[in-house]
NULUMKE-582894 format. One record per residue (C-alpha): residue in one letter; x, y negated, z negated; residue number from 1. Coordinates in steps of 0.02 Angstrom, whole numbers. Layout:
<nodes>
r,X,Y,Z,k
A,X,Y,Z,NUM .
...
</nodes>
This chain:
<nodes>
r,X,Y,Z,k
M,-1244,1027,-3,1 .
S,-1084,1063,94,2 .
T,-948,938,56,3 .
R,-796,877,152,4 .
C,-634,811,84,5 .
G,-463,768,150,6 .
F,-316,649,158,7 .
V,-307,501,277,8 .
A,-138,417,306,9 .
L,-138,234,356,10 .
I,22,197,452,11 .
G,87,44,541,12 .
E,214,-95,536,13 .
P,241,-195,376,14 .
N,103,-322,343,15 .
A,-15,-248,474,16 .
G,-157,-249,347,17 .
K,-151,-70,282,18 .
S,-173,-118,100,19 .
T,-314,-239,141,20 .
L,-403,-104,244,21 .
M,-388,26,107,22 .
N,-449,-94,-25,23 .
H,-601,-134,84,24 .
M,-634,51,113,25 .
V,-619,95,-71,26 .
G,-709,-60,-131,27 .
A,-579,-102,-263,28 .
K,-406,-176,-267,29 .
V,-291,-26,-278,30 .
S,-146,-64,-164,31 .
I,-64,-234,-187,32 .
V,-92,-361,-50,33 .
T,31,-502,-17,34 .
H,87,-606,128,35 .
K,264,-539,113,36 .
V,306,-390,220,37 .
Q,351,-225,140,38 .
T,264,-239,-28,39 .
T,189,-64,-38,40 .
R,322,53,-107,41 .
A,230,203,-178,42 .
R,112,319,-86,43 .
I,-41,246,-170,44 .
R,-202,340,-143,45 .
G,-374,263,-144,46 .
V,-529,372,-149,47 .
A,-689,329,-55,48 .
I,-855,422,-48,49 .
E,-952,420,116,50 .
G,-1107,531,114,51 .
D,-1051,707,71,52 .
A,-869,668,111,53 .
Q,-729,612,-4,54 .
I,-594,516,88,55 .
V,-426,509,2,56 .
F,-320,369,75,57 .
V,-131,378,76,58 .
D,-71,199,91,59 .
T,106,220,156,60 .
P,247,93,155,61 .
G,257,-1,320,62 .
L,363,82,453,63 .
F,515,-19,505,64 .
R,699,5,545,65 .
P,782,45,378,66 .
R,949,-27,323,67 .
R,969,6,137,68 .
R,936,156,27,69 .
L,771,84,-33,70 .
D,718,51,147,71 .
R,760,228,201,72 .
A,667,304,53,73 .
M,513,198,96,74 .
V,513,251,280,75 .
A,535,434,229,76 .
A,387,414,111,77 .
A,281,340,251,78 .
W,313,484,371,79 .
G,297,609,228,80 .
G,125,538,189,81 .
A,74,552,372,82 .
A,136,731,386,83 .
D,34,785,235,84 .
A,-127,704,293,85 .
D,-277,781,383,86 .
L,-305,623,485,87 .
V,-193,477,531,88 .
V,-245,298,569,89 .
L,-119,187,658,90 .
L,-156,6,617,91 .
I,-89,-130,731,92 .
E,-119,-318,738,93 .
A,-217,-381,888,94 .
H,-121,-544,906,95 .
R,50,-458,898,96 .
G,7,-320,1021,97 .
L,124,-180,1071,98 .
T,281,-236,979,99 .
D,447,-143,976,100 .
G,401,-79,804,101 .
V,234,-11,865,102 .
R,321,70,1015,103 .
A,441,158,896,104 .
I,294,224,792,105 .
V,205,285,949,106 .
E,365,371,1008,107 .
A,379,457,839,108 .
L,196,512,850,109 .
N,227,584,1024,110 .
E,381,677,960,111 .
R,276,751,819,112 .
G,167,830,952,113 .
G,-8,786,894,114 .
T,-6,891,736,115 .
Q,-163,804,672,116 .
P,-295,687,745,117 .
V,-239,505,758,118 .
A,-357,357,772,119 .
L,-306,182,825,120 .
A,-370,34,726,121 .
I,-336,-136,805,122 .
N,-343,-262,663,123 .
K,-370,-451,658,124 .
I,-478,-447,815,125 .
D,-544,-621,775,126 .
K,-373,-691,821,127 .
V,-377,-646,1007,128 .
K,-492,-660,1158,129 .
S,-592,-509,1215,130 .
E,-494,-485,1377,131 .
T,-330,-477,1277,132 .
L,-411,-348,1164,133 .
L,-468,-241,1310,134 .
A,-294,-245,1389,135 .
L,-212,-197,1224,136 .
T,-335,-55,1197,137 .
Q,-294,13,1371,138 .
E,-106,-6,1346,139 .
M,-109,83,1179,140 .
N,-215,228,1242,141 .
D,-99,248,1390,142 .
A,45,263,1268,143 .
Y,-37,394,1155,144 .
P,-195,503,1164,145 .
F,-289,427,1016,146 .
Q,-447,519,966,147 .
Q,-540,356,939,148 .
T,-505,170,947,149 .
F,-583,49,822,150 .
L,-583,-139,836,151 .
I,-585,-210,660,152 .
S,-551,-354,543,153 .
A,-494,-276,379,154 .
E,-506,-443,290,155 .
K,-682,-486,348,156 .
G,-746,-307,356,157 .
Y,-792,-304,542,158 .
G,-793,-127,611,159 .
V,-730,-51,448,160 .
Q,-889,50,417,161 .
D,-879,129,591,162 .
L,-701,186,553,163 .
R,-753,249,382,164 .
N,-898,349,458,165 .
W,-783,429,587,166 .
L,-657,477,453,167 .
A,-793,554,344,168 .
E,-862,656,490,169 .
S,-688,714,545,170 .
L,-627,780,378,171 .
P,-620,968,348,172 .
G,-751,1054,240,173 .
G,-704,1082,60,174 .
P,-734,1031,-120,175 .
W,-698,855,-181,176 .
L,-528,830,-262,177 .
Y,-570,686,-378,178 .
P,-712,641,-496,179 .
E,-838,524,-415,180 .
D,-790,376,-523,181 .
Q,-604,388,-492,182 .
I,-533,265,-364,183 .
A,-347,299,-373,184 .
D,-235,440,-428,185 .
L,-94,325,-477,186 .
P,-68,318,-664,187 .
M,-137,156,-736,188 .
R,38,112,-796,189 .
M,98,104,-615,190 .
I,-56,7,-556,191 .
A,-24,-119,-695,192 .
A,159,-134,-644,193 .
E,109,-158,-462,194 .
M,-10,-298,-508,195 .
T,128,-391,-601,196 .
R,249,-362,-457,197 .
E,121,-433,-336,198 .
K,109,-593,-439,199 .
L,299,-607,-442,200 .
T,309,-581,-254,201 .
L,178,-715,-221,202 .
R,259,-837,-342,203 .
L,440,-815,-289,204 .
H,411,-804,-100,205 .
Q,581,-789,-14,206 .
E,691,-795,-168,207 .
L,710,-613,-220,208 .
P,575,-500,-147,209 .
Y,663,-331,-157,210 .
Q,789,-367,-292,211 .
L,663,-337,-430,212 .
T,550,-200,-493,213 .
V,423,-191,-634,214 .
E,397,-47,-753,215 .
T,264,-25,-886,216 .
E,363,27,-1041,217 .
N,222,39,-1166,218 .
W,32,51,-1163,219 .
E,-54,40,-1331,220 .
E,-241,64,-1351,221 .
R,-312,-46,-1490,222 .
K,-459,-15,-1605,223 .
D,-554,-166,-1540,224 .
G,-557,-90,-1364,225 .
S,-417,-199,-1296,226 .
A,-246,-137,-1241,227 .
R,-70,-202,-1265,228 .
I,41,-179,-1112,229 .
D,229,-207,-1120,230 .
Q,319,-222,-954,231 .
V,500,-247,-903,232 .
I,549,-341,-745,233 .
Y,717,-275,-686,234 .
V,826,-390,-581,235 .
A,993,-353,-500,236 .
R,1092,-508,-554,237 .
D,1101,-636,-695,238 .
G,1055,-776,-574,239 .
H,893,-685,-531,240 .
K,840,-685,-713,241 .
G,836,-875,-714,242 .
I,731,-877,-555,243 .
V,602,-757,-630,244 .
L,594,-852,-793,245 .
G,584,-1022,-707,246 .
K,611,-1193,-783,247 .
K,565,-1185,-968,248 .
G,489,-1013,-936,249 .
E,354,-1084,-823,250 .
T,367,-951,-687,251 .
I,358,-800,-802,252 .
K,215,-881,-898,253 .
A,114,-911,-739,254 .
V,149,-733,-678,255 .
S,96,-661,-846,256 .
Q,-66,-760,-849,257 .
A,-112,-711,-670,258 .
A,-69,-527,-696,259 .
R,-164,-520,-860,260 .
A,-319,-600,-783,261 .
E,-319,-473,-642,262 .
L,-290,-327,-759,263 .
E,-434,-383,-869,264 .
E,-548,-393,-718,265 .
F,-489,-223,-654,266 .
L,-505,-135,-823,267 .
D,-654,-236,-883,268 .
R,-580,-268,-1055,269 .
K,-459,-382,-1147,270 .
I,-274,-356,-1109,271 .
H,-124,-419,-1207,272 .
L,19,-423,-1081,273 .
F,201,-447,-1134,274 .
L,338,-467,-1003,275 .
Q,526,-454,-1024,276 .
V,660,-486,-893,277 .
K,815,-376,-896,278 .
V,968,-378,-785,279 .
R,1009,-206,-717,280 .
P,1143,-228,-583,281 .
G,1130,-57,-500,282 .
W,943,-23,-509,283 .
L,930,-7,-320,284 .
E,1045,145,-334,285 .
E,961,229,-483,286 .
A,862,388,-450,287 .
E,750,353,-601,288 .
R,689,187,-529,289 .
Y,640,275,-367,290 .
S,539,405,-463,291 .
E,447,263,-551,292 .
M,398,196,-379,293 .
G,341,367,-317,294 .
L,487,379,-195,295 .
D,619,514,-173,296 .
F,794,451,-209,297 .
K,869,582,-91,298 .
D,766,514,55,299 .
G,870,355,44,300 .
N,1028,445,95,301 .
A,1094,387,263,302 .
</nodes>
């Protein structure tokens, strides 16, 4: 049987639903999903099998106008992921339409000169009327020559299989890159850290979304089949430590319980999770922290 395999980059504005779409495609929670914009930092890959094709998804950070070093590194990672891919899917939200951010992405795609096929996926179609959807489809295809347009709901799964079929059929011929049972090429240590960071982001809301990072310091396999995971939450200031810990340690306890429950479900075994909070004033300027997140420190240079 001849096989096909290739990389698909999902690009779009922050919070457009890229992580939700990839998780639906892969059938497992690989990229963290939150209601806060800009939560995906690393170029996380999810692997899906469709017939004789293996689709390797590159879930890029959302594209936006960068201000800080971390922002610039994330945008560089997003375009780097797109440049390396065989196919690109631009995901936009139906109810937001052709925003300034989407226009900027389309302009960048036009400047790149159609180096690889680009499909348009209009997400959250259940939020608008059909005539609005038709007008948006026309407007977007006037702005860029998309190979295909898909109307989807990543959350509910509408239209996702059609997009998946098209991707599988459009990939180049070649051997599969990953074993059939492997869903992500991120080390489990990083997936575990991302799960804890997601719980922190959901719990803390507006308080310090980008001023913290999580690293898995130690992973110990135990004889009974369980695993002990030690993680450090780095914050930029002393005041942030108190916010993460919460009154009488309630916040960190709730985060730990939620992260442990999700890890146990994901790994299908008992997990002993231990969290520490450390103040590291300059972590946003440390090359090592960027490497931990799968980003290039140099890409953050102005």
